[in-house]
C-alpha positions as CSV (number, residue, x, y, z in Angstrom):
1,M,-66.2,-105.8,71.8
2,S,-64.1,-108.3,75.2
3,V,-64.4,-106.9,78.5
4,E,-60.7,-106.5,78.3
5,D,-60.9,-104.3,75.1
6,T,-63.6,-102.4,76.7
7,R,-61.2,-101.4,79.5
8,K,-58.6,-100.7,76.8
9,T,-60.6,-98.0,75.1
10,N,-61.8,-96.8,78.8
11,A,-58.5,-96.3,79.7
12,A,-57.8,-94.5,76.8
13,I,-60.5,-92.3,77.0
14,A,-59.1,-91.5,80.8
15,A,-55.7,-90.9,79.5
16,A,-57.0,-88.2,76.7
17,Y,-58.7,-86.3,79.7
18,D,-55.8,-86.3,81.7
19,A,-53.7,-85.3,78.9
20,V,-56.4,-82.8,77.6
21,P,-58.3,-81.5,80.7
22,Y,-61.7,-80.2,79.6
23,D,-63.2,-77.7,82.5
24,T,-66.7,-78.0,82.4
25,V,-69.3,-75.1,83.2
26,A,-72.2,-75.8,84.7
27,D,-75.2,-75.2,83.1
28,E,-78.2,-73.4,84.9
29,K,-80.8,-75.2,83.3
30,L,-80.2,-78.2,84.5
31,D,-79.9,-76.9,88.4
32,P,-82.1,-79.4,90.9
33,G,-85.3,-76.9,90.9
34,R,-86.0,-77.7,87.2
35,V,-84.7,-81.2,87.0
36,L,-86.8,-82.2,89.9
37,G,-89.8,-80.1,88.9
38,L,-90.4,-81.8,85.8
39,G,-89.9,-84.9,87.4
40,A,-92.5,-83.9,89.8
41,V,-95.1,-83.4,87.0
42,Y,-94.5,-87.3,86.0
43,G,-95.0,-88.5,89.2
44,S,-91.6,-88.0,91.3
45,A,-92.0,-87.0,95.4
46,T,-88.5,-87.2,95.9
47,G,-86.6,-83.9,97.9
48,F,-83.4,-81.8,97.6
49,G,-81.5,-84.6,99.0
50,D,-78.9,-86.7,98.3
51,V,-77.3,-86.1,94.2
52,L,-74.9,-88.5,92.3
53,D,-72.8,-87.0,89.1
54,M,-72.0,-90.4,87.2
55,G,-69.1,-88.6,84.5
56,C,-68.8,-85.9,87.1
57,G,-65.4,-83.9,85.3
58,T,-64.4,-81.1,86.7
59,G,-67.1,-81.5,89.4
60,A,-69.0,-78.3,87.8
61,Q,-72.8,-79.0,87.7
62,L,-72.5,-81.2,91.2
63,A,-70.8,-77.9,92.9
64,R,-73.9,-75.9,91.4
65,A,-75.9,-78.7,92.6
66,G,-74.6,-78.2,96.0
67,A,-76.2,-74.7,96.4
68,T,-79.9,-76.4,96.8
69,M,-79.4,-80.0,97.9
70,R,-79.0,-80.8,101.4
71,G,-77.4,-84.4,101.5
72,W,-74.7,-86.0,99.7
73,L,-72.6,-84.7,97.0
74,V,-70.9,-87.7,95.4
75,G,-69.0,-87.7,91.9
76,V,-67.6,-90.4,89.8
77,D,-65.2,-90.1,86.9
78,I,-62.3,-92.0,84.8
79,S,-59.9,-89.2,84.8
80,V,-57.4,-88.3,87.5
81,E,-56.9,-84.9,86.7
82,A,-60.9,-84.4,86.2
83,C,-61.4,-85.9,89.8
84,R,-58.5,-83.7,91.3
85,R,-60.1,-80.6,90.3
86,A,-63.6,-81.6,91.2
87,R,-62.3,-82.0,94.9
88,C,-60.7,-78.7,95.1
89,R,-64.4,-77.4,93.6
90,L,-66.1,-79.2,96.5
91,A,-63.9,-78.4,98.8
92,P,-66.4,-75.9,100.6
93,F,-69.0,-78.5,101.1
94,G,-66.5,-80.4,103.6
95,G,-67.3,-84.1,104.4
96,R,-70.4,-84.1,102.5
97,A,-68.7,-84.0,98.8
98,K,-66.9,-87.4,98.1
99,I,-65.3,-88.4,94.5
100,F,-64.7,-91.4,93.5
101,Q,-62.0,-91.9,90.7
102,T,-62.2,-95.3,88.9
103,D,-63.3,-97.2,85.8
104,V,-66.9,-97.3,86.0
105,L,-66.8,-101.0,85.0
106,D,-65.4,-101.2,88.9
107,L,-68.3,-100.2,90.6
108,D,-72.1,-101.2,92.1
109,A,-74.9,-99.4,93.0
110,G,-74.2,-100.8,96.5
111,Q,-70.8,-98.7,96.4
112,L,-72.3,-95.6,95.3
113,G,-75.6,-95.5,97.6
114,R,-79.6,-94.3,96.7
115,F,-79.9,-90.8,95.6
116,D,-82.6,-88.5,94.5
117,L,-81.3,-86.5,91.6
118,V,-78.5,-88.6,89.6
119,Y,-76.7,-86.6,86.5
120,C,-75.0,-88.1,83.0
121,V,-74.2,-85.4,81.1
122,G,-71.7,-85.5,78.3
123,V,-70.9,-89.6,79.1
124,I,-73.4,-92.2,77.5
125,F,-72.8,-91.0,74.1
126,V,-68.7,-91.2,74.3
127,V,-68.3,-94.7,76.1
128,P,-68.1,-98.2,74.3
129,T,-71.6,-99.8,74.3
130,E,-71.1,-102.0,77.0
131,V,-70.1,-98.9,79.4
132,R,-73.5,-97.3,78.4
133,G,-75.4,-100.5,79.4
134,H,-73.3,-100.4,82.9
135,V,-74.1,-96.7,83.3
136,L,-77.6,-96.7,83.0
137,T,-78.3,-100.0,85.1
138,L,-76.1,-97.8,87.9
139,I,-78.4,-95.1,87.2
140,A,-81.2,-96.9,87.6
141,R,-80.3,-98.7,90.4
142,C,-78.8,-96.0,92.5
143,L,-82.4,-93.9,91.8
144,R,-84.7,-93.7,95.2
145,P,-88.2,-94.5,94.2
146,G,-89.0,-91.3,92.6
147,G,-85.8,-90.6,91.8
148,V,-85.2,-88.4,89.1
149,A,-81.9,-88.8,86.6
150,V,-81.2,-86.5,83.8
151,L,-79.1,-88.0,80.7
152,G,-77.6,-85.6,78.3
153,Y,-76.3,-87.1,74.9
154,Y,-76.5,-86.7,71.2
155,A,-79.6,-87.6,69.6
156,G,-81.3,-87.5,65.7
157,A,-80.5,-87.4,62.3
158,L,-77.9,-84.7,61.9
159,D,-75.7,-86.2,64.8
160,N,-76.1,-89.7,63.5
161,A,-74.9,-87.9,60.1
162,R,-72.2,-86.5,62.5
163,A,-70.9,-89.5,64.2
164,R,-70.3,-91.1,60.4
165,I,-68.1,-88.0,60.0
166,H,-65.9,-88.3,62.9
167,R,-65.4,-92.2,62.1
168,T,-63.9,-90.7,59.3
169,L,-62.1,-88.0,60.9
170,R,-61.0,-90.7,63.3
171,G,-59.1,-92.9,60.8
172,L,-57.4,-90.1,59.1
173,A,-55.9,-88.9,62.8
174,E,-55.3,-92.5,63.8
175,G,-52.0,-92.7,65.1
176,E,-50.9,-89.6,65.2
177,S,-49.2,-88.8,68.6
178,D,-49.3,-84.7,68.5
179,R,-52.9,-84.3,69.5
180,T,-52.3,-80.7,67.9
181,V,-51.5,-82.5,64.9
182,A,-54.2,-84.9,65.1
183,V,-57.1,-82.0,65.4
184,A,-55.4,-80.0,63.0
185,K,-55.6,-82.6,60.2
186,A,-59.0,-83.3,61.1
187,R,-59.9,-80.2,60.6
188,S,-58.4,-79.6,57.5
189,H,-60.4,-82.8,56.1
190,L,-63.7,-81.0,57.2
191,D,-62.5,-77.8,54.9
192,Y,-61.9,-80.3,52.1
193,L,-65.7,-82.4,52.6
194,L,-67.5,-79.0,52.4
195,T,-65.8,-78.2,49.0
196,A,-66.5,-81.8,48.1
197,L,-70.3,-82.4,48.8
198,P,-72.0,-83.3,45.9
199,P,-75.2,-81.5,44.8
200,G,-78.6,-82.6,45.5
201,P,-81.1,-82.6,48.4
202,Q,-78.8,-84.0,51.2
203,R,-76.2,-81.5,50.8
204,G,-77.5,-78.5,53.0
205,F,-78.2,-81.2,56.1
206,L,-74.0,-82.3,55.5
207,E,-73.0,-79.0,55.3
208,V,-75.0,-78.3,58.8
209,A,-73.0,-81.5,60.0
210,I,-69.7,-80.5,59.0
211,R,-70.0,-76.8,59.7
212,E,-71.4,-78.1,63.4
213,T,-68.4,-80.3,64.0
214,R,-65.8,-77.7,62.7
215,N,-67.3,-74.9,64.8
216,L,-66.4,-76.9,68.2
217,P,-63.6,-75.6,70.4
218,D,-60.7,-77.6,70.1
219,V,-60.6,-79.5,73.4
220,V,-64.2,-80.6,72.7
221,F,-63.5,-81.3,69.1
222,Y,-60.5,-83.7,70.4
223,H,-62.4,-85.4,73.2
224,E,-65.6,-86.5,70.9
225,V,-64.8,-85.8,67.2
226,L,-61.5,-88.1,67.8
227,N,-63.3,-90.1,70.9
228,Q,-63.3,-93.6,69.7
229,A,-66.7,-94.4,70.9
230,F,-69.2,-91.4,69.5
231,E,-72.4,-92.4,69.0
232,A,-75.6,-90.5,68.4
233,L,-78.3,-92.1,70.5
234,R,-81.9,-92.7,70.4
235,T,-84.3,-92.3,73.5
236,S,-86.2,-95.1,73.2
237,D,-83.5,-97.3,73.3
238,I,-82.0,-95.8,76.6
239,A,-85.6,-95.6,77.9
240,H,-86.5,-99.6,77.1
241,T,-82.9,-100.1,78.9
242,L,-84.2,-97.9,82.1
243,A,-87.4,-99.0,82.0
244,G,-86.4,-102.6,82.6
245,E,-84.9,-101.3,86.3
246,G,-88.2,-99.8,86.9
247,V,-87.3,-96.2,85.7
248,D,-89.4,-94.4,83.0
249,F,-89.2,-91.9,80.8
250,A,-90.4,-88.5,81.3
251,S,-89.5,-85.7,78.6
252,Y,-87.2,-83.7,77.6
253,L,-86.0,-80.6,79.5
254,A,-86.7,-78.6,76.8
255,P,-89.9,-78.0,75.1
256,V,-91.6,-80.3,73.0
257,P,-95.0,-81.3,71.9
258,F,-95.1,-84.5,73.6
259,A,-94.7,-83.9,77.2
260,A,-98.3,-84.5,77.7
261,L,-98.6,-87.9,76.4
262,E,-99.7,-90.4,79.5
263,M,-97.5,-93.3,78.5
264,P,-93.5,-93.1,78.8
265,R,-93.2,-95.5,75.6
266,E,-95.6,-92.9,73.5
267,R,-93.2,-90.3,74.8
268,A,-90.2,-92.0,74.2
269,T,-91.3,-93.1,70.5
270,A,-92.4,-89.8,69.9
271,A,-88.9,-88.3,71.3
272,D,-87.4,-90.3,68.1
273,G,-90.1,-89.3,65.8
274,L,-89.1,-85.5,66.7
275,D,-85.3,-86.2,66.4
276,A,-85.7,-88.3,63.1
277,S,-86.1,-84.8,61.5
278,W,-83.2,-83.0,62.6
279,G,-82.4,-83.8,66.6
280,S,-80.1,-82.0,69.0
281,Y,-77.9,-82.6,72.6
282,R,-81.0,-83.8,74.8
283,H,-81.4,-83.6,78.3
284,A,-83.9,-86.2,78.9
285,V,-85.3,-86.7,82.4
286,F,-86.2,-90.1,83.7
287,V,-88.3,-90.8,86.9
288,R,-87.9,-93.8,89.1
289,G,-91.7,-95.2,89.0
290,A,-93.2,-92.5,86.9
291,E,-96.9,-91.6,86.5
292,A,-99.2,-89.8,83.7
293,P,-98.2,-86.5,83.8
294,D,-100.1,-84.3,86.2
295,L,-99.9,-80.5,86.2
296,K,-101.8,-80.0,89.4
297,R,-99.2,-82.0,92.2
298,G,-99.1,-80.1,94.7
299,N,-94.8,-80.5,94.7
300,T,-94.8,-78.8,91.6
301,V,-94.8,-74.4,91.4
302,W,-95.3,-73.1,88.2
303,T,-93.6,-70.0,86.8
304,T,-93.7,-68.3,83.6
305,L,-91.6,-65.8,80.9
306,L,-94.2,-64.1,79.5
307,V,-94.6,-60.3,80.2
308,P,-97.9,-58.5,79.7
309,A,-97.3,-55.6,76.9
310,A,-100.3,-53.9,78.1
311,A,-102.4,-52.9,81.0
312,M,-104.5,-56.1,82.4
313,D,-107.8,-56.3,81.6
314,V,-109.4,-59.7,81.4
315,T,-112.3,-58.8,80.0
316,K,-110.7,-59.1,76.6
317,P,-108.1,-61.2,74.9
318,V,-104.4,-60.1,77.2
319,P,-101.3,-59.8,75.3
320,F,-98.3,-61.2,76.7
321,R,-94.7,-60.3,75.0
322,A,-92.7,-64.0,75.2
323,P,-88.4,-63.9,75.4
324,D,-88.2,-64.1,71.6
325,R,-90.3,-60.6,71.8
326,Q,-93.3,-62.3,70.3
327,I,-96.8,-61.5,71.2
328,I,-99.2,-64.0,72.7
329,A,-102.5,-62.9,73.4
330,V,-104.2,-65.0,75.8
331,R,-108.3,-65.0,75.1
332,D,-109.2,-67.2,78.1
333,P,-109.5,-64.7,81.3
334,V,-108.7,-67.3,84.0
335,T,-105.3,-68.3,82.3
336,A,-104.4,-64.8,81.9
337,A,-105.3,-63.8,85.3
338,M,-103.1,-67.1,86.3
339,L,-100.3,-65.9,84.2
340,M,-100.2,-62.9,86.2
341,A,-100.3,-64.3,89.3
342,L,-97.4,-66.2,88.4
343,R,-95.5,-63.1,87.3
344,E,-95.7,-61.9,91.4
345,K,-93.9,-65.4,92.2
346,P,-93.9,-69.2,91.3
347,L,-97.2,-70.7,92.9
348,P,-99.0,-74.4,92.7
349,W,-100.8,-74.9,89.7
350,T,-104.5,-75.1,92.1
351,E,-103.3,-71.6,93.5
352,A,-103.0,-70.1,90.3
353,F,-106.1,-71.7,89.1
354,V,-108.0,-70.2,92.4
355,R,-106.6,-66.6,92.3
356,G,-107.3,-66.7,88.2
357,V,-110.9,-67.5,89.3
358,A,-111.3,-64.9,91.6
359,A,-110.1,-61.9,89.2
360,A,-112.4,-62.9,86.5
361,K,-115.4,-63.1,88.7
362,A,-114.3,-59.7,90.4
363,N,-114.3,-58.4,86.6
364,G,-118.2,-59.9,86.3
365,L,-117.1,-62.4,83.8
366,A,-118.9,-66.0,83.6
367,L,-116.7,-68.9,83.6
368,A,-116.7,-71.7,81.3
369,A,-118.4,-75.2,82.0
370,S,-115.3,-76.9,82.2
371,Q,-113.0,-73.9,83.3
372,E,-110.2,-75.9,84.5
373,S,-110.6,-78.2,82.0
374,L,-109.5,-75.4,79.6
375,C,-107.3,-74.0,81.8
376,L,-104.9,-77.0,82.1
377,S,-105.3,-77.5,78.1
378,E,-104.5,-74.1,78.1
379,F,-101.4,-74.5,80.1
380,Q,-100.2,-77.5,78.9
381,K,-99.7,-75.6,75.3
382,L,-97.8,-72.9,77.2
383,W,-95.8,-75.6,78.6
384,A,-94.9,-76.9,75.2
385,H,-92.9,-73.5,74.3
386,E,-91.8,-73.0,77.5
387,Y,-93.5,-69.9,78.2
388,V,-94.7,-71.8,81.6
389,S,-91.9,-74.2,83.4
390,P,-92.8,-76.5,86.5
391,L,-90.2,-76.1,89.5
392,A,-89.8,-78.4,92.9
393,S,-91.1,-76.7,95.7
394,A,-88.8,-76.7,98.6
């Protein structure tokens, strides 16, 4: 696609968001403490300073971040209407909030500055390939040493199928000036597809892809399904681009089995493998100068969602209730005592471990020969299920 064609596509996307504003809702899972906490596990030492939101929309996530971040709140978006709403939403933050309405192709890192935290959610999968590359380069160059970025995008087999369906629907709606009619035509064809699927091993998979698309609210349907550039992405491709700028893949925010792998490339490849079987909307965290994961880092505190299901007695396996009501029996007494300590307040791993050891000794229990390694292994398993989670310490 030529530069001129890319700019025309960008302009069409901007016009669509001006005509049909999408008032985004902030996601608490993307709060700075959570994102920076995961980054800290992989070596980030950045603080609650400046934040940039690439594709800030109406500013909901940026405003939520502003309650924690102490520095500049900078947003960029191509839509005039979205930026107008973002400025209104961020007015309470006064002069530390800035919103730039522009085509991202007209920006460079020097104009924006450098940041501790960068958001780019709901953008890179609905822009042309050339724009995606420019956005990723900007993100990398705007990150301070140790800075953390979180990117939101669709990945995996299910969303690859949805992308193909979207292309078919765009062809049907092409040339229809009435947006309501265009959405109605596309939805009608989805209903037809559900009745026309042939029998076979892929039928159930395709039914899910069609239903997920059909169940989108009209405004999201319009901006994603009928968007000219919608594409499901591969984490390893994004990681490769950012690695060239010194920014490495840490992990997904959601619990995953590969978070403890040492090398960024290993984690990115494992992410693709996980997504190949199904996929999902992903929030991927990247760190400038990432290191191997270390749960013991001093700028990280740990929390737990587990609740004791019986009176505390570390002399035998301690049952904990998970949010899904499942009962988790923790057999190691030190780990169980650590979880009890985290129920009181978030703690650095080392402090929680010291309290766990003290509780075990107070009950006359002998420690394992490699007790700390055992507890680290147990915590990694709990982390993989999000029963414990890291937060950045203030």
